[in-house]
C-alpha positions as a Python dict, from the first residue, in 0.01 Angstrom:
ca = {
    (1, 'M'): (0, 0, 0),
    (2, 'A'): (284, 186, 113),
    (3, 'T'): (355, 180, 440),
    (4, 'G'): (542, 360, 740),
    (5, 'L'): (760, 690, 570),
    (6, 'D'): (1116, 569, 520),
    (7, 'D'): (1418, 864, 405),
    (8, 'D'): (1622, 645, 224),
    (9, 'L'): (1322, 661, -77),
    (10, 'G'): (1254, 1031, 77),
    (11, 'G'): (834, 883, 103),
    (12, 'P'): (631, 627, 151),
    (13, 'E'): (748, 196, 133),
    (14, 'I'): (607, 0, 2),
    (15, 'T'): (399, -279, 169),
    (16, 'D'): (480, -719, 93),
    (17, 'D'): (143, -714, -20),
    (18, 'E'): (300, -551, -348),
    (19, 'L'): (532, -792, -484),
    (20, 'L'): (275, -1065, -482),
    (21, 'D'): (186, -972, -852),
    (22, 'V'): (559, -1117, -923),
    (23, 'A'): (612, -1333, -566),
    (24, 'D'): (394, -1720, -560),
    (25, 'N'): (313, -1591, -172),
    (26, 'P'): (251, -1369, 90),
    (27, 'Q'): (610, -1487, 263),
    (28, 'Q'): (762, -1523, -111),
    (29, 'A'): (655, -1167, -133),
    (30, 'A'): (863, -1073, 232),
    (31, 'E'): (1137, -1206, 133),
    (32, 'L'): (1228, -1030, -220),
    (33, 'H'): (1060, -716, 46),
    (34, 'R'): (1369, -767, 275),
    (35, 'A'): (1617, -831, -14),
    (36, 'L'): (1511, -523, -195),
    (37, 'R'): (1603, -270, 154),
    (38, 'T'): (1910, -501, 127),
    (39, 'L'): (2013, -368, -212),
    (40, 'A'): (1914, -52, -207),
    (41, 'K'): (2143, -26, 99),
    (42, 'N'): (2461, -147, -10),
    (43, 'D'): (2680, 55, -219),
    (44, 'K'): (2876, -310, -289),
    (45, 'V'): (2597, -414, -519),
    (46, 'G'): (2625, -22, -744),
    (47, 'P'): (2360, 236, -861),
    (48, 'E'): (2260, 95, -1033),
    (49, 'L'): (2140, -165, -833),
    (50, 'Q'): (2061, 75, -555),
    (51, 'Q'): (1791, 280, -716),
    (52, 'M'): (1625, 15, -909),
    (53, 'A'): (1507, -112, -447),
    (54, 'R'): (1407, 247, -441),
    (55, 'E'): (1292, 268, -694),
    (56, 'V'): (1054, -36, -658),
    (57, 'L'): (999, -20, -269),
    (58, 'S'): (925, 372, -317),
    (59, 'G'): (626, 256, -484),
    (60, 'R'): (808, 420, -881),
    (61, 'I'): (793, 158, -1003),
    (62, 'G'): (568, -233, -993),
    (63, 'M'): (913, -549, -989),
    (64, 'R'): (761, -667, -1317),
    (65, 'D'): (837, -314, -1455),
    (66, 'A'): (1203, -299, -1285),
    (67, 'I'): (1245, -678, -1379),
    (68, 'E'): (1108, -639, -1796),
    (69, 'S'): (1319, -286, -1816),
    (70, 'D'): (1670, -298, -2021),
    (71, 'R'): (1880, -124, -1784),
    (72, 'Y'): (1772, -317, -1457),
    (73, 'L'): (1735, -605, -1652),
    (74, 'S'): (2154, -532, -1777),
    (75, 'A'): (2282, -402, -1462),
    (76, 'I'): (2124, -747, -1288),
    (77, 'G'): (2305, -946, -1617),
    (78, 'A'): (2621, -802, -1551),
    (79, 'R'): (2676, -794, -1135),
    (80, 'L'): (2528, -1170, -1192),
    (81, 'G'): (2833, -1219, -1411),
    (82, 'E'): (3056, -1032, -1167),
    (83, 'M'): (2920, -1275, -900),
    (84, 'R'): (3001, -1667, -1089),
    (85, 'T'): (3308, -1466, -1216),
    (86, 'A'): (3366, -1424, -810),
    (87, 'A'): (3262, -1757, -743),
    (88, 'E'): (3463, -1925, -1012),
    (89, 'N'): (3808, -1783, -840),
    (90, 'L'): (3715, -1874, -512),
    (91, 'S'): (4019, -2149, -338),
    (92, 'P'): (3851, -2517, -241),
    (93, 'E'): (3934, -2364, 162),
    (94, 'E'): (3669, -2094, 21),
    (95, 'R'): (3409, -2315, -183),
    (96, 'K'): (3408, -2533, 132),
    (97, 'A'): (3330, -2240, 357),
    (98, 'S'): (3106, -2058, 78),
    (99, 'E'): (2882, -2392, 38),
    (100, 'Q'): (2885, -2475, 469),
    (101, 'R'): (2748, -2078, 549),
    (102, 'A'): (2494, -2165, 257),
    (103, 'V'): (2359, -2512, 447),
    (104, 'K'): (2384, -2234, 769),
    (105, 'L'): (2104, -2033, 602),
    (106, 'R'): (1857, -2307, 450),
    (107, 'E'): (1851, -2420, 778),
    (108, 'D'): (1783, -2129, 984),
    (109, 'Y'): (1540, -2062, 685),
    (110, 'E'): (1374, -2379, 768),
    (111, 'A'): (1346, -2333, 1079),
    (112, 'E'): (1184, -2043, 1106),
    (113, 'H'): (963, -2046, 763),
    (114, 'G'): (992, -2473, 691),
    (115, 'P'): (1062, -2576, 406),
    (116, 'D'): (1038, -2465, 22),
    (117, 'P'): (662, -2684, -37),
    (118, 'Y'): (883, -2631, -478),
    (119, 'E'): (1211, -2733, -363),
    (120, 'D'): (1242, -2994, -558),
    (121, 'D'): (944, -2865, -829),
    (122, 'D'): (1221, -2955, -1150),
    (123, 'D'): (935, -2855, -1403),
    (124, 'W'): (978, -2469, -1462),
    (125, 'T'): (780, -2414, -1698),
    (126, 'V'): (461, -2356, -1406),
    (127, 'R'): (309, -2088, -1418),
    (128, 'R'): (309, -1934, -1061),
    (129, 'D'): (-75, -1937, -1109),
    (130, 'D'): (-124, -2335, -1230),
    (131, 'R'): (111, -2385, -890),
    (132, 'P'): (-170, -2564, -608),
}
């Protein structure tokens, strides 16, 4: 169930295992958990996404319910739109620097966790339960 008390959440925090209903594996659940913590503490994502992350981390709402919620789905969509606009407005130098950061992040991730076994999986219709 919940892990230790988190003062930002006003109570205990969920475990990685409680995210396995939307994650493909325990490693992905751990990454999602870290991402939720980042969202919960980052004022730049906006109050709706911060609240969603805190609600999920506290166990007051499940991750599946959060992503199916019109309220939170709208906030996610709006934020993604802002990110797309910002990416489209990058100068060539900024774009190159961004691509280099992405490559570095990917290399660091693979050094720590190994290669993504589904990286070349182009079949987006395969349900996670049907994967090997």
